C-alpha positions as CSV (number, residue, x, y, z in Angstrom):
1,M,0.0,0.0,0.0
2,N,1.2,3.5,-0.8
3,L,2.1,5.4,2.3
4,N,0.7,8.6,0.7
5,H,-2.8,7.0,1.0
6,K,-2.2,6.4,4.7
7,D,-0.8,9.8,5.3
8,I,-4.0,11.4,3.9
9,L,-6.1,9.2,6.2
10,F,-4.1,9.4,9.4
11,E,-3.5,13.1,9.3
12,M,-7.3,13.5,9.7
13,K,-7.5,11.1,12.7
14,N,-4.3,11.6,14.7
15,E,-6.0,13.9,17.2
16,L,-7.8,10.8,18.5
17,R,-4.5,9.2,19.6
18,E,-3.5,9.4,23.3
19,E,0.1,10.1,24.0
20,G,2.3,6.9,24.3
21,T,0.0,4.9,22.0
22,I,-0.2,4.0,18.3
23,L,-3.3,4.8,16.2
24,G,-4.5,2.1,13.9
25,R,-7.5,1.0,11.9
26,V,-8.8,-2.6,11.7
27,V,-8.4,-4.0,8.2
28,T,-9.4,-7.6,8.6
29,E,-10.4,-10.0,11.4
30,H,-8.8,-13.4,11.9
31,K,-9.5,-16.1,14.5
32,G,-8.3,-14.5,17.7
33,A,-6.3,-11.7,16.0
34,F,-6.8,-8.6,13.8
35,S,-4.8,-7.1,11.0
36,V,-4.4,-3.4,11.9
37,M,-3.2,-0.6,9.5
38,T,-1.0,2.0,11.1
39,Q,0.8,4.9,9.5
40,S,4.0,2.9,9.4
41,G,2.6,-0.4,8.1
42,E,0.3,-3.3,9.0
43,A,0.5,-5.3,12.2
44,L,-1.1,-8.5,13.4
45,C,-2.6,-7.6,16.8
46,R,-4.4,-9.3,19.6
47,I,-6.8,-7.9,22.2
48,S,-5.3,-6.9,25.5
49,G,-6.5,-8.8,28.6
50,K,-8.0,-5.7,30.1
51,L,-10.1,-4.9,27.0
52,R,-11.3,-8.5,26.8
53,Y,-12.2,-8.6,30.5
54,Q,-14.1,-5.3,30.2
55,S,-16.1,-6.4,27.2
56,V,-19.6,-7.6,28.1
57,K,-21.1,-7.5,24.6
58,R,-19.6,-8.3,21.1
59,E,-19.9,-4.7,20.1
60,D,-17.3,-3.8,22.8
61,L,-14.6,-5.7,20.8
62,P,-12.9,-4.5,17.6
63,A,-14.5,-4.9,14.2
64,V,-13.4,-4.1,10.6
65,G,-13.4,-0.3,10.2
66,D,-12.7,0.4,13.9
67,W,-10.1,3.0,14.9
68,V,-8.1,1.5,17.7
69,Q,-5.4,2.4,20.1
70,L,-2.4,0.0,20.2
71,S,0.2,-0.5,22.8
72,E,3.6,1.3,22.2
73,E,5.0,-2.0,20.8
74,G,2.0,-2.2,18.4
75,A,1.1,-5.8,19.3
76,L,-1.9,-5.3,21.5
77,I,-5.2,-3.5,21.0
78,E,-5.8,-1.6,24.2
79,K,-8.9,0.4,23.3
80,V,-11.6,0.7,20.6
81,M,-12.2,4.4,19.8
82,P,-15.7,5.8,19.7
83,R,-17.6,4.8,16.6
84,T,-19.4,7.2,14.2
85,S,-21.5,4.3,12.8
86,K,-22.0,0.6,13.1
87,F,-23.6,-1.7,10.5
88,S,-24.7,-5.0,12.1
89,R,-27.2,-7.8,11.7
90,K,-28.3,-10.7,13.8
91,Q,-25.8,-13.5,13.3
92,A,-27.1,-16.4,11.2
93,G,-28.6,-19.3,13.2
94,N,-30.7,-19.5,16.3
95,E,-28.5,-17.6,18.7
96,T,-29.4,-14.0,19.5
97,E,-26.0,-12.7,18.7
98,E,-25.0,-9.5,17.0
99,Q,-22.6,-9.7,14.0
100,I,-20.9,-6.4,13.2
101,I,-20.3,-6.1,9.5
102,A,-18.4,-2.7,9.5
103,T,-17.9,0.4,11.6
104,N,-17.1,4.0,11.0
105,I,-18.7,4.0,7.6
106,D,-20.3,7.1,5.9
107,T,-22.2,5.3,3.2
108,V,-23.4,1.8,2.5
109,F,-23.7,0.7,-1.1
110,I,-26.4,-1.9,-1.2
111,L,-25.7,-4.0,-4.3
112,S,-28.3,-6.0,-6.3
113,S,-27.9,-7.5,-9.8
114,L,-30.3,-6.3,-12.5
115,N,-31.5,-9.9,-13.2
116,D,-34.6,-12.0,-12.6
117,D,-33.6,-12.2,-8.9
118,L,-34.0,-8.4,-8.3
119,N,-35.9,-8.2,-5.0
120,S,-36.9,-4.9,-3.5
121,H,-38.0,-6.4,-0.2
122,R,-34.6,-8.0,0.3
123,M,-32.9,-4.7,-0.4
124,E,-35.3,-3.1,2.1
125,R,-33.9,-5.3,4.9
126,Y,-30.4,-4.1,4.2
127,L,-31.9,-0.6,4.1
128,L,-33.4,-0.9,7.6
129,L,-30.0,-2.1,9.0
130,C,-28.4,0.9,7.2
131,W,-30.7,3.5,8.7
132,E,-30.1,2.0,12.1
133,S,-26.3,2.1,11.6
134,G,-26.0,5.8,11.3
135,A,-24.6,5.6,7.7
136,N,-26.4,6.7,4.5
137,P,-27.7,4.1,2.1
138,V,-27.3,4.1,-1.7
139,I,-28.9,1.3,-3.8
140,V,-26.5,0.2,-6.5
141,L,-28.0,-2.0,-9.3
142,T,-25.2,-3.8,-11.0
143,K,-24.8,-5.5,-14.4
144,S,-26.8,-2.9,-16.4
145,D,-24.9,-4.0,-19.5
146,V,-27.0,-7.2,-19.6
147,C,-30.3,-5.7,-18.7
148,E,-32.8,-4.5,-21.4
149,E,-35.2,-2.8,-18.9
150,I,-32.9,-0.7,-16.8
151,E,-35.1,2.4,-16.3
152,K,-38.2,0.3,-15.6
153,K,-36.5,-1.8,-13.0
154,K,-34.8,1.2,-11.5
155,T,-38.2,3.0,-11.2
156,E,-39.7,0.0,-9.5
157,V,-37.0,-0.1,-6.9
158,E,-37.3,3.7,-6.3
159,N,-41.1,3.4,-5.9
160,T,-40.7,0.6,-3.4
161,L,-37.9,2.1,-1.3
162,H,-39.3,5.7,-1.3
163,G,-36.7,8.4,-1.7
164,V,-33.5,6.3,-1.5
165,K,-30.8,7.1,-4.1
166,V,-30.7,4.4,-6.8
167,I,-27.8,4.1,-9.3
168,A,-27.6,1.6,-12.1
169,I,-24.0,0.6,-13.0
170,S,-21.9,-1.7,-15.2
171,A,-18.4,-2.7,-14.3
172,V,-17.9,-3.8,-18.0
173,T,-18.9,-0.5,-19.7
174,E,-18.3,1.7,-16.5
175,E,-21.8,3.2,-17.0
176,G,-22.9,4.9,-13.8
177,I,-19.5,4.6,-12.0
178,S,-19.0,8.4,-12.0
179,E,-22.1,8.7,-9.9
180,L,-20.5,6.7,-7.1
181,R,-17.3,8.9,-6.9
182,P,-18.9,11.7,-4.8
183,Y,-19.4,9.2,-2.0
184,L,-15.7,8.3,-2.1
185,E,-14.0,11.6,-1.2
186,K,-10.9,12.0,0.9
187,G,-11.4,10.5,4.4
188,K,-14.8,8.8,3.6
189,T,-15.5,5.1,4.1
190,V,-18.0,3.1,2.0
191,A,-19.1,-0.5,2.9
192,L,-20.4,-2.8,0.1
193,V,-23.1,-5.2,1.1
194,G,-25.4,-7.6,-0.9
195,S,-25.9,-11.2,-1.9
196,S,-23.2,-13.4,-3.4
197,G,-22.3,-12.8,-7.0
198,V,-23.9,-9.3,-7.4
199,G,-20.5,-7.7,-8.1
200,K,-19.1,-6.3,-4.8
201,S,-15.6,-7.6,-5.4
202,T,-15.7,-6.6,-9.1
203,L,-16.7,-3.0,-8.0
204,T,-14.0,-3.0,-5.4
205,N,-11.4,-3.9,-7.9
206,L,-12.7,-1.2,-10.4
207,L,-12.7,1.6,-7.8
208,I,-9.3,0.7,-6.5
209,G,-7.9,0.3,-10.0
210,E,-6.3,-3.1,-9.5
211,V,-7.3,-6.6,-8.7
212,V,-7.4,-7.0,-4.9
213,Q,-10.4,-9.3,-4.7
214,K,-11.2,-12.6,-6.6
215,T,-14.5,-12.5,-8.4
216,K,-17.1,-15.0,-9.7
217,E,-20.1,-14.5,-11.8
218,I,-23.7,-15.4,-11.0
219,R,-24.6,-18.8,-12.5
220,E,-26.6,-18.2,-15.7
221,S,-28.7,-21.3,-15.1
222,D,-30.5,-20.0,-12.0
223,D,-29.1,-16.5,-11.3
224,I,-27.7,-17.7,-7.9
225,G,-24.4,-16.2,-6.9
226,R,-21.5,-18.1,-5.4
227,H,-19.4,-16.9,-2.5
228,T,-16.1,-15.3,-3.4
229,T,-15.3,-12.9,-0.6
230,T,-15.0,-15.0,2.6
231,H,-14.2,-12.2,5.1
232,R,-14.6,-8.5,5.6
233,E,-11.7,-6.4,4.5
234,L,-10.9,-2.7,4.3
235,F,-9.0,-1.2,1.2
236,L,-7.6,2.3,0.6
237,L,-8.1,4.3,-2.6
238,D,-5.5,6.7,-4.0
239,N,-7.3,9.7,-2.5
240,G,-7.5,8.5,1.0
241,A,-11.1,7.1,0.9
242,A,-11.7,3.6,2.1
243,I,-13.9,0.6,0.9
244,I,-15.0,-2.3,3.0
245,D,-15.9,-5.3,0.9
246,T,-18.0,-7.9,2.7
247,P,-19.1,-11.5,2.0
248,G,-22.5,-12.2,0.5
249,M,-25.2,-12.7,3.1
250,R,-27.7,-15.6,2.7
251,E,-29.7,-14.4,5.7
252,I,-30.5,-10.8,6.5
253,Q,-31.9,-11.1,10.0
254,L,-32.6,-7.8,11.7
255,W,-30.7,-7.1,14.9
256,Q,-32.3,-3.8,15.9
257,G,-34.4,-1.7,13.5
258,Q,-37.1,0.4,15.1
259,E,-35.4,3.6,14.2
260,G,-34.8,2.3,10.7
261,L,-38.4,1.2,10.3
262,S,-39.6,4.6,11.4
263,T,-37.3,6.2,8.8
264,Q,-38.3,3.9,5.9
265,Y,-42.1,3.9,6.8
266,Q,-42.5,7.4,8.0
267,D,-45.6,7.9,5.8
268,I,-47.4,5.1,7.7
269,E,-46.3,6.2,11.1
270,D,-47.3,9.8,10.4
271,L,-50.7,8.5,9.2
272,S,-51.3,6.5,12.3
273,L,-50.8,9.6,14.5
274,T,-53.9,11.1,12.8
275,C,-56.2,8.2,13.6
276,R,-59.1,9.1,15.9
277,F,-58.0,6.7,18.6
278,T,-54.4,6.7,19.9
279,D,-54.6,2.9,20.4
280,C,-56.0,2.3,16.9
281,R,-55.1,-1.2,15.6
282,H,-56.0,-0.2,12.0
283,Q,-58.5,-3.1,11.8
284,G,-61.6,-1.2,10.9
285,E,-62.0,1.2,13.9
286,P,-63.9,4.4,13.2
287,G,-61.6,7.3,12.1
288,C,-58.7,5.0,11.1
289,Q,-56.6,7.0,8.6
290,I,-54.5,3.9,7.6
291,R,-57.6,2.1,6.4
292,K,-58.9,5.3,4.7
293,A,-55.6,5.7,2.8
294,I,-55.7,2.0,1.7
295,D,-59.3,2.4,0.6
296,E,-58.5,5.5,-1.4
297,G,-55.4,3.9,-3.0
298,T,-52.8,6.4,-1.5
299,L,-51.3,3.5,0.6
300,S,-51.0,0.0,-0.8
301,Q,-52.2,-2.9,1.4
302,E,-48.9,-4.8,0.5
303,R,-46.8,-1.9,1.9
304,F,-48.8,-1.8,5.1
305,T,-48.7,-5.6,5.5
306,H,-44.9,-5.6,5.0
307,Y,-44.5,-2.9,7.6
308,L,-46.5,-4.9,10.2
309,K,-44.4,-8.0,9.4
310,L,-41.1,-6.1,9.9
311,Q,-42.4,-4.4,13.0
312,K,-43.3,-7.8,14.6
313,E,-39.9,-9.2,13.7
314,I,-38.0,-6.3,15.2
315,A,-40.0,-6.4,18.4
316,Y,-39.3,-10.1,18.8
317,M,-35.6,-9.6,18.2
318,E,-35.4,-6.7,20.7
319,R,-37.1,-8.9,23.4
320,R,-34.6,-11.7,22.8
321,G,-31.7,-9.3,22.8
322,D,-32.8,-7.8,26.1
323,K,-33.0,-11.3,27.7
324,R,-29.6,-12.2,26.4
325,L,-28.0,-9.0,27.7
326,E,-29.5,-9.6,31.2
327,S,-28.0,-13.1,31.1
328,L,-24.6,-11.8,30.2
329,E,-24.7,-9.2,32.9
330,R,-25.6,-11.8,35.5
331,K,-22.8,-14.1,34.3
332,K,-20.3,-11.2,34.5
333,W,-21.1,-10.4,38.2
334,K,-21.2,-14.1,39.1
335,D,-17.7,-14.5,37.6
336,M,-16.4,-11.5,39.5
337,G,-17.8,-12.9,42.7
338,K,-16.0,-16.2,42.1
339,Q,-12.7,-14.4,41.5
340,R,-13.1,-12.4,44.8
341,K,-13.6,-15.7,46.7
342,L,-10.5,-17.2,45.1
343,K,-8.5,-14.1,45.9
344,Y,-9.5,-13.9,49.6
């Protein structure tokens, strides 16, 4: 990596560093260790015992994109610096565990291929996570060079996702790539998310100007992508901007999302405030403005039904998350009690 890129980046962040420490940014995560970029080079670091002991939740530990403080020798991560944003989802499986995808990002490019598998509702789940993260979303529709109805599909996505910026691109012809550049200015960080095979690694290579990620195409037989990127990794551009490429996600389970839901469905929530009764369930009560809007055609039944489905899922996940946090807190104090007994 060219040190000039790092100089641009670190000169903007060095005020975060405490005296006697080294400032770094997490590039990749390995089993039990992290590759950390510093101004003088990359180092493989482990978490200090103090940081590990103080961490009750997964979010207390480093993740790709984090600015961290290293020990003077540069071998231990002593502290995770305050984050400006955090994009995370519920980890795949039955456990109520948060999986942090990327931190300190300004924009999330939500990629989807312009093929028969184009699914606005799937993109919407990414969108809710994005609104919750503190970053701004941009929908990027890839492979426009093989699509004959670009504007039609783009309009359908815009109408479903209400006001979110949608850009159609082709990595082959470079159509639309210039529209992405304003999000990649000096010091900015963009995360790329989406299903396997939609072109995240191809776009990463194109924006960086060299092949840093292996790529695979979507299978023509069924439009299903195959995993290429197997881990999250941060790359620097020539101008000091950063890209975080992420593996394709088969499951997009919401971790938290009430704020994101309110942002994405503000029209419905504003309407519900005008109902005659404050506890209106929108099931036929007199003066229900939701039912009136559906009957008049200004709100689709499908959009309202999808809103209720997401609302129910988010409420369920938040209840499970609260119970898990209570359990972790009890375990922490129980372990501390055991250590005191051993000590005395």
